[in-house]
C-alpha positions in Angstrom: -15.2 3.5 -21.6 -14.6 3.6 -17.9 -12.3 6.4 -16.7 -10.2 6.1 -13.5 -8.2 8.7 -11.7 -5.3 7.4 -9.6 -3.4 9.3 -6.9 0.0 8.0 -5.7 0.8 6.4 -9.1 4.5 6.9 -8.5 4.5 4.4 -5.6 4.9 0.6 -5.8 1.1 0.0 -6.1 0.4 2.8 -8.5 2.2 1.3 -11.5 0.7 -2.1 -10.9 -2.8 -0.6 -10.6 -2.4 1.4 -13.8 -1.2 -1.7 -15.6 -4.2 -3.7 -14.4 -6.7 -1.0 -15.2 -5.3 -0.5 -18.7 -5.4 -4.2 -19.3 -9.1 -4.1 -18.5 -9.7 -1.3 -21.1 -10.0 1.5 -18.6 -8.8 5.0 -19.4 -6.4 6.0 -16.7 -5.5 9.5 -15.5 -3.2 10.2 -12.6 -2.4 13.1 -10.3 1.4 13.6 -10.0 3.3 16.2 -8.0 5.8 17.3 -10.7 6.7 17.1 -14.3 8.1 13.8 -15.7 6.6 10.3 -15.8 7.2 8.3 -12.6 9.0 5.0 -12.9 6.7 2.1 -13.8 4.0 4.5 -14.9 2.7 3.2 -18.4 2.9 5.7 -21.2 -0.8 5.4 -21.8 -1.6 7.1 -18.4 -2.7 10.7 -18.8 -0.8 12.8 -16.2 -2.1 15.9 -14.3 0.4 17.9 -12.2 -1.0 18.9 -8.8 -0.8 18.5 -5.1 -3.4 16.4 -3.3 -3.4 18.8 -0.3 -4.6 21.7 -2.6 -8.2 20.8 -2.1 -9.8 23.4 -4.5 -7.5 22.5 -7.4 -8.0 18.8 -6.9 -11.8 19.2 -6.9 -11.6 21.3 -10.1 -9.5 18.5 -11.7 -12.1 15.9 -10.7 -14.9 18.0 -12.2 -12.9 18.4 -15.4 -11.8 14.8 -15.8 -15.0 13.3 -14.5 -13.7 9.9 -13.6 -16.0 6.9 -13.0 -13.6 5.6 -10.4 -11.1 7.2 -8.0 -8.3 5.3 -6.4 -6.5 7.1 -3.6 -3.1 5.6 -3.1 -1.2 8.8 -2.3 0.4 8.8 1.1 3.5 9.2 3.1 4.3 5.5 3.3 7.0 5.4 6.0 5.9 4.7 9.6 9.4 5.9 10.7 8.8 9.2 8.9 5.4 9.6 10.5 7.1 9.9 13.9 9.4 12.6 12.6 6.7 14.5 10.7 3.3 13.6 12.2 1.6 16.9 11.1 2.6 16.4 7.5 1.5 12.7 7.5 -1.9 13.6 9.0 -2.4 16.3 6.4 -1.5 14.0 3.4 -2.7 10.6 4.6 -5.7 11.8 6.5 -7.1 15.2 5.7 -6.3 15.2 2.0 -8.0 11.8 1.6 -11.1 13.1 3.3 -11.2 16.1 1.1 -10.8 13.9 -2.0 -13.9 11.9 -0.9 -15.8 15.1 -0.6 -14.7 16.1 -4.1 -15.8 12.7 -5.5 -19.2 13.2 -3.9 -19.4 16.7 -5.4 -18.6 15.1 -8.8 -21.2 12.5 -8.3 -23.9 15.1 -7.6 -22.8 17.2 -10.6 -22.6 14.2 -13.0 -25.8 12.5 -11.7 -24.1 9.1 -11.6 -22.0 7.0 -9.1 -18.3 7.8 -8.6 -16.7 4.7 -7.1 -14.0 5.5 -4.6 -11.3 3.2 -3.3 -9.2 4.3 -0.3 -5.9 2.4 0.2 -6.0 1.9 3.9 -3.5 0.0 6.1 -3.4 -2.7 8.7 -1.6 -0.1 10.9 -5.1 1.3 11.7 -5.4 -1.7 14.1 -2.3 -0.8 16.0 -1.4 -3.6 18.4 -4.5 -5.7 18.3 -5.3 -8.1 21.1 -6.2 -11.0 18.8 -5.0 -12.3 15.5 -6.0 -12.6 12.7 -7.8 -9.2 12.3 -10.9 -8.7 10.1 -13.1 -5.8 9.2 -14.7 -5.8 12.7 -11.4 -5.4 14.6 -11.3 -2.2 16.6 -9.4 0.6 15.1 -6.7 1.6 17.6 -3.6 2.9 15.9 -0.3 3.1 17.8 1.7 5.4 15.4 1.1 8.6 13.5 0.9 6.8 10.2 -1.8 4.5 11.5 -3.6 7.4 13.1 -3.8 9.3 9.8 -4.9 6.3 7.9 -7.6 5.7 10.5 -8.9 9.2 9.9 -9.3 8.4 6.2 -10.7 4.9 7.0 -13.4 6.4 9.2 -14.3 9.0 6.5 -15.0 6.2 4.1 -17.9 5.0 6.2 -19.1 8.6 6.7 -19.2 9.3 2.9 -20.6 5.9 2.1 -23.5 6.6 4.5 -24.0 9.8 2.5 -24.3 7.8 -0.8 -20.7 7.7 -2.2 -19.9 4.2 -3.2 -16.7 4.2 -1.2 -14.5 1.2 -0.2 -11.7 1.0 2.3 -9.1 -1.6 1.3 -7.3 -2.5 4.5 -4.0 -3.6 3.0 -1.6 -5.7 4.9 2.1 -5.9 3.9 2.6 -6.4 0.2 5.9 -6.5 -1.5 7.5 -6.6 -5.0 10.8 -5.7 -6.7 9.3 -2.2 -7.0 9.2 -1.7 -3.3 11.4 1.4 -2.3 14.6 0.8 -0.5 13.7 2.3 2.8 11.2 -0.5 3.6 12.7 -3.3 5.7 11.8 -6.0 3.1 13.7 -4.3 0.3 16.5 -3.4 2.7 16.9 -7.1 3.4 16.8 -8.3 -0.2 19.1 -5.5 -1.5 21.4 -6.3 1.5 21.5 -10.0 0.5 22.5 -9.1 -3.0 25.2 -6.8 -1.7 26.6 -9.7 0.5 26.5 -12.1 -2.4 28.3 -9.6 -4.7 30.9 -8.7 -2.1 29.7 -5.2 -1.7 28.9 -5.6 2.0 29.4 -8.2 4.7 26.1 -7.7 6.7 22.6 -6.2 6.7 21.8 -3.9 9.6 18.2 -4.3 10.9 16.0 -3.3 13.9 13.5 -5.5 15.6 13.8 -9.0 14.2 10.8 -10.2 16.0 8.3 -7.8 14.4 5.7 -10.0 12.7 3.8 -9.1 9.6 1.5 -10.6 7.0 3.4 -10.1 3.7 1.8 -10.7 0.3 2.4 -9.9 -3.4 1.7 -6.3 -4.4 0.0 -7.1 -7.7 -2.4 -9.4 -5.8 -3.3 -6.6 -3.4 -3.9 -4.2 -6.3 -6.1 -6.8 -7.9 -8.2 -6.8 -4.7 -8.7 -3.0 -5.0 -9.8 -3.3 -8.6 -12.3 -6.1 -7.7 -13.6 -4.1 -4.8 -14.2 -1.0 -7.0 -16.3 -3.2 -9.3 -18.4 -4.9 -6.7 -22.0 -3.8 -6.7 -22.1 -3.3 -2.9 -19.4 -0.9 -1.5 -17.9 -2.2 1.7 -14.6 -2.5 3.5 -12.2 -5.4 2.8 -9.2 -6.8 4.7 -6.6 -7.7 2.0 -4.1 -10.2 3.4 -2.6 -13.7 3.1 -3.6 -14.8 6.5 -0.1 -15.9 7.4 2.5 -13.9 9.3 6.2 -14.0 9.4 8.9 -12.2 11.4 11.6 -10.0 10.0 13.9 -12.9 11.1 11.9 -15.3 8.9 12.2 -12.9 5.9 16.0 -12.5 6.3 16.4 -16.2 6.5 14.3 -16.8 3.4 16.1 -14.1 1.5 19.6 -15.4 2.3 18.5 -19.0 1.7 17.1 -18.1 -1.8 20.6 -16.7 -2.6 22.2 -19.9 -1.4 23.4 -18.7 2.0 22.2 -20.8 4.9 24.3 -19.3 7.8 22.4 -16.0 7.4 22.7 -14.9 11.1 26.4 -14.1 10.7 25.4 -11.6 8.0 22.8 -9.7 10.1 23.5 -7.1 12.7 20.9 -5.5 15.0 20.9 -1.7 15.6 18.7 -0.7 18.5 18.3 2.8 17.0 16.3 1.2 14.1 13.6 -0.2 16.4 10.3 1.7 16.2 8.9 3.4 19.3 6.0 1.0 19.0 5.8 -2.1 16.8 2.7 -4.2 16.6 3.4 -7.8 17.7 1.3 -9.8 15.1 -0.5 -8.0 12.3 -2.2 -10.9 10.4 -5.3 -10.4 8.3 -8.4 -12.5 7.8 -9.4 -11.9 4.2 -12.4 -14.2 4.3 -14.8 -11.4 3.1 -12.6 -10.5 0.1 -12.2 -14.2 -0.8 -16.0 -14.8 -0.5 -17.3 -11.5 -2.0 -14.7 -10.7 -4.6 -13.4 -14.2 -5.5 -9.9 -12.9 -4.5 -7.0 -15.2 -3.7 -3.2 -14.6 -3.2 -1.3 -16.0 -6.1 2.2 -16.1 -4.6 3.5 -17.6 -1.3 5.8 -15.7 1.1 8.9 -17.5 -0.1 8.0 -16.8 -3.8 7.5 -13.1 -3.0 10.9 -12.9 -1.2 12.5 -14.9 -4.0 11.3 -12.6 -6.7 12.7 -9.6 -4.8 16.0 -11.3 -4.2 16.3 -12.2 -7.9 15.6 -8.6 -8.9 18.3 -7.3 -6.6 20.8 -9.9 -7.6 20.4 -8.7 -11.1 20.7 -5.0 -10.1 23.9 -3.3 -11.2 26.2 -2.0 -8.4 25.6 1.6 -7.2 
């Protein structure tokens, strides 16, 4: 039986990844920071308490568990937080990821067999690209500390792959679901719509309405990572829908799904919420993933937004 070790299982993608791997008959272990089972983490997942930044302990865990596959999803996921805590974000999103690759390579040498490694990268490594869509050859030029740290890990994938580690960088564009935490603008909007519908609020307060992103369905993006891990040739993949929408588009779609057409009177803009830099058009070209992995998005933008709105409309107050 294949055994996989997952970091970051407490995040949106971690639960979906565990579910997909278990559905394929994979034994799943996960590194968690404290006691207790994270939300959406299946009971069948074997948990190991530890900190990804404690390199020696993590390496000892890999040598003990001896996974066939390692999925590194652990990260500080907030771009806004990366401006407040750039050193911590670089340590977790960058340096700890590089150390994990080194540990996977050490396990590969000790076990005498391949250890497949998937790094959850981000479109933020491209910063403010001059052209759209972006693909695997687009220059890496981050414009925020989050993207900078992810770029460190992304570059390390190529380094360790050249050394012999079958490592993949999955360059994930925006991907959403009802499991998305509330501090993300997508969930802030859909929760805000539900609050307006239920009379708990009269408006949603947002930042830059013109920020444009390529938003897909989180389980689809996780599926791409699983497919990439199983591909015989390790390489990098852009995972994206190929279509971009503005925050304004998302707000309009969310309110429309809830039956509110005059959405603009329910949205207020707060300049303090605008990022110091905000890429104009992050839109991915996933031709390689479609061609090599047989991957396709299964939900449209409006379907993703609708699923999130429905979940928030059903959410109890509080």
